[in-house]
C-alpha positions in Angstrom: -134.1 -3.4 212.1 -136.7 -1.6 210.4 -135.9 1.1 208.1 -138.9 3.3 207.4 -139.7 6.3 206.0 -142.5 7.3 207.4 -143.7 7.6 211.4 -143.5 3.8 212.7 -146.5 2.0 212.5 -145.6 -1.1 213.3 -147.5 -1.7 216.2 -151.1 -0.8 216.3 -152.0 1.4 219.4 -148.0 2.0 220.5 -146.3 5.5 221.1 -145.1 6.7 217.7 -141.8 8.5 219.6 -139.7 6.2 221.1 -139.6 8.9 224.3 -142.7 7.9 225.0 -142.5 3.5 224.9 -140.8 2.2 227.4 -137.1 0.8 227.6 -136.6 -2.9 226.4 -135.3 -4.9 229.1 -132.2 -6.9 228.4 -131.1 -9.8 229.5 -127.5 -10.5 227.8 -125.1 -7.4 228.1 -124.6 -6.2 224.8 -121.4 -5.0 223.0 -122.8 -2.2 221.9 -124.8 0.9 223.7 -127.7 3.3 222.0 -125.5 6.0 222.6 -122.5 4.8 221.0 -125.1 4.2 218.3 -127.0 7.5 218.1 -123.2 9.0 218.3 -122.3 7.4 215.0 -125.8 8.0 213.4 -125.1 11.6 213.9 -121.6 11.7 212.5 -122.9 9.9 209.2 -126.6 12.2 209.0 -123.6 14.9 209.4 -121.8 13.4 206.4 -124.8 12.5 203.8 -127.9 13.8 204.9 -131.0 11.6 205.9 -131.6 10.0 202.4 -127.8 8.8 202.9 -128.1 7.1 206.1 -128.6 3.3 206.0 -128.5 1.3 208.9 -126.2 -1.5 207.2 -123.9 0.9 207.1 -124.1 2.8 210.2 -123.3 -1.5 211.6 -120.2 -1.3 209.9 -118.8 2.4 210.8 -119.8 0.6 214.3 -118.0 -2.7 213.6 -121.2 -4.7 214.0 -124.1 -6.7 212.3 -127.3 -5.0 211.3 -129.1 -6.9 213.7 -127.5 -6.3 216.7 -128.9 -2.6 216.5 -132.5 -4.0 217.3 -131.6 -4.0 220.5 -131.0 -0.9 220.9 -132.8 1.1 218.2 -136.2 -1.1 217.0 -136.6 1.2 213.8 -134.7 4.0 211.3 -137.4 6.5 212.2 -136.6 6.2 216.0 -132.8 6.4 215.3 -133.5 9.7 213.6 -135.7 11.1 216.4 -132.5 10.1 218.8 -130.4 11.7 216.4 -132.1 15.2 216.6 -132.2 15.4 220.6 -128.3 14.0 220.6 -127.7 17.6 218.8 -130.0 19.6 220.4 -128.6 22.7 222.2 -128.0 22.9 226.3 -130.3 24.9 227.7 -129.7 28.8 227.7 -128.3 29.7 231.2 -130.2 33.0 232.9 -127.8 36.0 233.2 -128.4 39.1 235.0 -131.9 39.1 236.6 -134.2 41.5 234.5 -131.8 41.0 231.3 -134.8 38.6 229.5 -134.3 38.9 226.3 -130.2 38.7 225.8 -131.3 35.2 228.0 -134.0 34.8 225.0 -131.6 35.8 222.0 -128.5 33.2 223.7 -131.7 30.0 223.5 -132.5 31.1 220.0 -129.0 31.3 218.6 -127.7 28.5 220.2 -130.4 26.3 219.0 -130.1 28.5 215.2 -126.0 27.6 215.0 -126.8 23.9 215.8 -129.4 23.6 213.0 -127.2 25.3 210.8 -124.2 22.7 211.7 -126.2 19.8 211.8 -128.7 21.1 208.6 -130.5 17.8 208.8 -132.7 18.3 211.7 -134.4 20.8 209.9 -135.6 17.9 207.5 -136.5 15.9 210.6 -138.4 18.4 212.8 -141.4 18.4 210.2 -142.0 14.7 211.1 -140.4 14.1 214.1 -141.7 17.2 217.0 -138.7 17.4 219.2 -139.9 15.9 222.7 -136.4 14.1 223.7 -134.9 15.3 227.1 -132.9 17.9 225.6 -135.3 19.6 223.4 -137.6 19.4 226.8 -135.0 21.2 228.8 -134.4 23.7 226.1 -137.5 24.6 226.0 -138.2 24.5 229.5 -135.8 26.5 230.1 -137.2 29.4 227.5 -140.8 29.1 229.7 -139.2 29.7 233.0 -137.2 32.6 231.3 -140.3 34.4 230.3 -142.2 33.6 233.4 -139.5 35.3 235.2 -139.6 38.3 232.8 -143.7 38.8 233.3 -145.3 36.9 230.4 -148.3 35.4 231.3 -150.4 33.2 228.7 -152.1 33.8 226.4 -148.5 36.4 226.0 -146.3 34.0 227.1 -147.7 31.4 224.3 -147.5 33.5 221.8 -144.3 34.9 222.7 -142.1 30.9 223.0 -144.0 29.9 219.5 -142.5 33.0 218.1 -139.1 32.1 219.3 -138.9 28.8 217.7 -140.9 29.7 214.5 -138.8 31.9 213.7 -135.2 30.2 214.5 -136.5 27.2 212.7 -137.5 29.2 209.7 -134.9 31.3 209.8 -132.3 28.4 209.9 -134.4 26.5 206.8 -134.1 29.3 204.6 -130.3 29.6 205.2 -129.5 25.9 204.6 -132.1 26.4 201.1 -130.4 29.5 200.2 -126.3 27.8 200.7 -127.5 24.6 199.4 -128.8 26.5 196.3 -125.7 27.9 195.7 -123.6 24.7 196.5 -125.4 22.8 193.5 -125.0 26.0 191.3 -120.7 25.7 191.7 -120.6 29.1 192.9 -121.0 31.5 196.5 -123.5 32.7 197.8 -123.3 36.5 196.8 -122.0 35.1 193.1 -125.5 33.4 193.1 -127.2 35.9 194.2 -126.2 38.3 192.3 -127.2 36.2 188.6 -130.5 35.8 190.4 -131.1 39.5 190.6 -132.0 39.6 187.2 -134.3 36.9 187.0 -136.7 38.5 189.6 -136.3 41.8 188.0 -138.0 40.1 185.1 -140.1 38.0 186.8 -141.4 39.6 189.8 -144.3 42.1 189.5 -143.3 46.1 188.3 -144.0 47.2 191.3 -142.1 44.6 193.5 -139.2 43.6 191.4 -136.5 46.9 192.0 -137.3 46.4 195.9 -136.9 42.3 195.8 -133.6 42.1 193.6 -132.1 45.1 196.1 -133.5 42.6 198.7 -131.7 39.4 197.3 -128.6 41.9 196.8 -128.5 42.8 200.3 -129.1 39.4 202.0 -125.9 37.9 199.8 -123.9 40.3 201.3 -124.8 40.2 204.8 -123.6 37.3 206.9 -125.9 34.8 207.8 -125.3 35.5 211.7 -125.7 39.4 211.3 -129.4 38.6 209.2 -130.4 36.2 211.7 -129.6 38.8 215.0 -131.4 41.1 213.5 -134.0 39.4 212.7 -134.5 38.3 216.5 -134.0 41.9 217.8 -137.4 43.3 215.6 -138.9 39.9 217.5 -138.0 40.6 220.5 -138.9 44.3 220.3 -142.4 43.2 219.3 -142.7 40.5 222.3 -141.7 43.4 225.2 -144.3 45.4 223.6 -146.6 42.4 223.7 -145.3 41.7 227.6 -147.4 44.9 229.1 -150.5 43.8 227.1 -153.1 42.9 229.3 -154.0 39.1 229.9 
């Protein structure tokens, strides 16, 4: 199996995404399955992140030889793309007709929770667009919710982008704060309290007090509450946009 750090370029003209290629025919039954390999990779990614995922280590966890993985997953890039789709959340279920905002929020919150649980997804989504079956099912469900609520292009497209951009961006921000606090050996609240004086000294005079107060408030509010409150603001804006002429 080829380990690469960038996108797959091993075959000229071959689609870069594993989802856009045909399935390789197997003449001999293999002891491993793609599903087993991907699930094991997810566990290793949860434990050590993308940089620490090694194909040899993965093979050892499956009691197999590294080359045996090649029959199912040609490259490490392919494996990472499969892993992202493996943990993508289930599509949001539609609730009471007419309550589209609750369904949209459920879809966003489900994705946000998964991104925090599997923080390596955030890094990978910058280079591995989520176009696998589970990701497409999630996006398709959100589109149907918006369509049934009366959104039409271009407002529908803008609303869809806002949902995913906000969710992924919020998760990235939360993970970066949590990671920095962990590296400092402190909890998030203690680290933010130390950050406050630095902000007051470094920021422009007119902004320092407000920025410092914001940092302290953020440290004392829960991750879920911060995300939920921002999501509420966005949904209210989407409601106003829905009534605009197309």
